[in-house]
VEXDREN-2710 file (C-alpha; in Angstrom, 1 decimal):
% VEXDREN-2710
k/r/px/py/pz
1/UNK/-33.5/30.9/3.5
2/UNK/-34.4/28.0/1.4
3/UNK/-32.3/28.9/-1.6
4/UNK/-29.6/29.1/0.9
5/UNK/-29.9/26.3/2.1
6/UNK/-29.8/23.9/-0.8
7/UNK/-27.0/25.5/-1.8
8/UNK/-25.2/25.2/1.5
9/UNK/-26.6/21.3/0.8
10/UNK/-24.7/21.3/-2.5
11/UNK/-21.3/22.3/-1.6
12/UNK/-21.9/20.4/1.9
13/UNK/-22.7/16.7/-0.8
14/UNK/-20.1/18.6/-3.4
15/UNK/-17.1/18.5/-0.8
16/UNK/-17.9/15.5/1.2
17/UNK/-17.8/13.7/-2.6
18/UNK/-14.3/14.6/-2.5
19/UNK/-13.2/14.4/0.1
20/UNK/-14.2/10.9/0.2
21/UNK/-13.0/9.8/-3.8
22/UNK/-9.4/12.2/-2.2
23/UNK/-9.7/9.2/0.8
24/UNK/-10.5/6.5/-1.4
25/UNK/-7.2/7.7/-3.6
26/UNK/-5.1/7.8/-0.9
27/UNK/-5.9/4.4/0.2
28/UNK/-5.7/2.9/-3.2
29/UNK/-2.5/4.7/-3.5
30/UNK/-1.0/3.4/0.5
31/UNK/-2.5/-0.4/-1.0
32/UNK/-0.2/-0.3/-4.0
33/UNK/2.6/0.4/-1.7
34/UNK/1.5/-2.4/0.8
35/UNK/1.5/-4.5/-2.3
36/UNK/5.3/-3.5/-3.1
37/UNK/6.2/-3.9/-0.5
38/UNK/4.6/-7.7/0.3
39/UNK/6.9/-8.2/-2.8
40/UNK/10.3/-6.9/-1.7
41/UNK/9.8/-8.7/1.0
42/UNK/9.6/-12.1/-0.2
43/UNK/12.0/-12.0/-3.0
44/UNK/14.4/-10.9/0.0
45/UNK/13.6/-13.9/2.2
46/UNK/13.8/-15.9/-1.1
47/UNK/16.8/-14.3/-1.5
48/UNK/18.1/-15.0/2.2
49/UNK/16.6/-19.3/1.8
50/UNK/19.5/-19.4/-1.1
51/UNK/22.6/-17.4/0.7
52/UNK/21.8/-19.7/3.7
53/UNK/21.6/-22.8/1.5
54/UNK/24.9/-21.5/0.0
55/UNK/26.8/-20.8/3.0
56/UNK/25.4/-24.1/4.3
57/UNK/27.3/-26.0/1.1
58/UNK/31.0/-23.6/1.5
59/UNK/30.1/-24.9/4.8
60/UNK/29.7/-29.0/4.2
61/UNK/32.7/-28.8/1.6
62/UNK/34.7/-27.1/4.6
63/UNK/34.6/-30.1/6.7
END
């Protein structure tokens, strides 16, 4: 019975570490995706500011 308990404990540790590694990998992936989205958002915000500035310049020319 002791050998069975040891095997079960080893399997539990292996499964636990495998699941933990998978969760860490998934978190890293999500974190990387979030970083990329933040960069894209910042670029979009900068572009919006550029377009707003260009629009304002055009309005000034029309006046």
